[in-house]
N, C-alpha and C positions, 0 to 999 in steps of 0.2 A: 457329651453335648446335650443329652436329655435334661440334666439338671439345669443347664443354662436356659433351655426352652421354658421350663417350669418357672424359673426365676423371672424371666421376661413376661410370661403370661400372668404370673402372680402380681407383679408390679403393675402391669397394665390394669388388672382387675381392681387393685387397691386404689389406683388413681381415679377410677370411675366410681368407686364406692360412695364417696361423699355426695355425688349427684343423685344416686339412688336413695341415699339415706336422708335426704332433705325432707323436712316435715311440711305439712300443708300450711298455708298462711293462717295466721291467728285471726279469729273473728273480731269484728269491731267491738270496742269497749261498750258494754251496756251501761247506760246511765240509769239512775233511779227513776227518772221521769221520762216519759215518752211524749211530753207536751211539745208541740211544734213552737217555733219562735214567733210565728204570726198566725192570726186566725185562718183556718182552712176554709176556702170558699166552697160552696156547693149547696145543694137543696137542703134546707133546714126544716125539720119537722117539729121543732120546739115551738111552744106557744109563748106569748109575751110573759105570762105568769111563770112558766118554767124557766125562762131566761132570767127573770128576776130572782127566782129561787136559787139558781146557780150562784148569783152574786151574793145573796144573803148567806148561803152555806160557807162562803169564803170570808165571812165577817165584814162584808161590805154593806153599807146602807145605800140601797138603790133609791135615788131621789127623783127620778123621772121615769115616765113610761118608756119601755124599750121600743125601739124602732128597728125593723129589719131592712137591710139594704138589698140591692139587686144581687149581691154575692151570697145572700143567705146568712149574713152575720148580723146578730142583734147588737145594737148600741144603746147605752143608757148612761145617764149621769149618776154619779154616786159619791160616797164619802168613805174614806178609810176610817178605822177605829180612832186614828189620831185627828180626825175631822178634816183631813186634807181632801180636796175635791179631786176626783178622777173620772175618766171615761171608762166605762165597763163594756167589754165586748165578749160575746159568747158565740162560738162558731158551731158548725153543723155537728161536730163531734162532742160538743159539750165542754170544750176547753174554754177556760175563763182567762181573759186578758184585761189588763188595766193600764191606762196611760195617763200621765198628768196633763 
């Protein structure tokens, strides 16, 4: 009768083993860029000149003086290297956005 007890206990232990052996959830996939999809609102310490420089570093020709809105996002008109007009936006984190 003892071997039967060990078989029953061993079987019960093996049935529970997969639950104990489960691994932790995988972390989210890291992308190459942490840039948000839209400008992040908040207090912005950039000057108009610094906002213009952000656009110029991205090969955009800024054609108007930047204006800061109430959300702290700088807006300006600009042109891409292909001469297409765009609206340039720089948020409080220095993220650059453009829209046609």
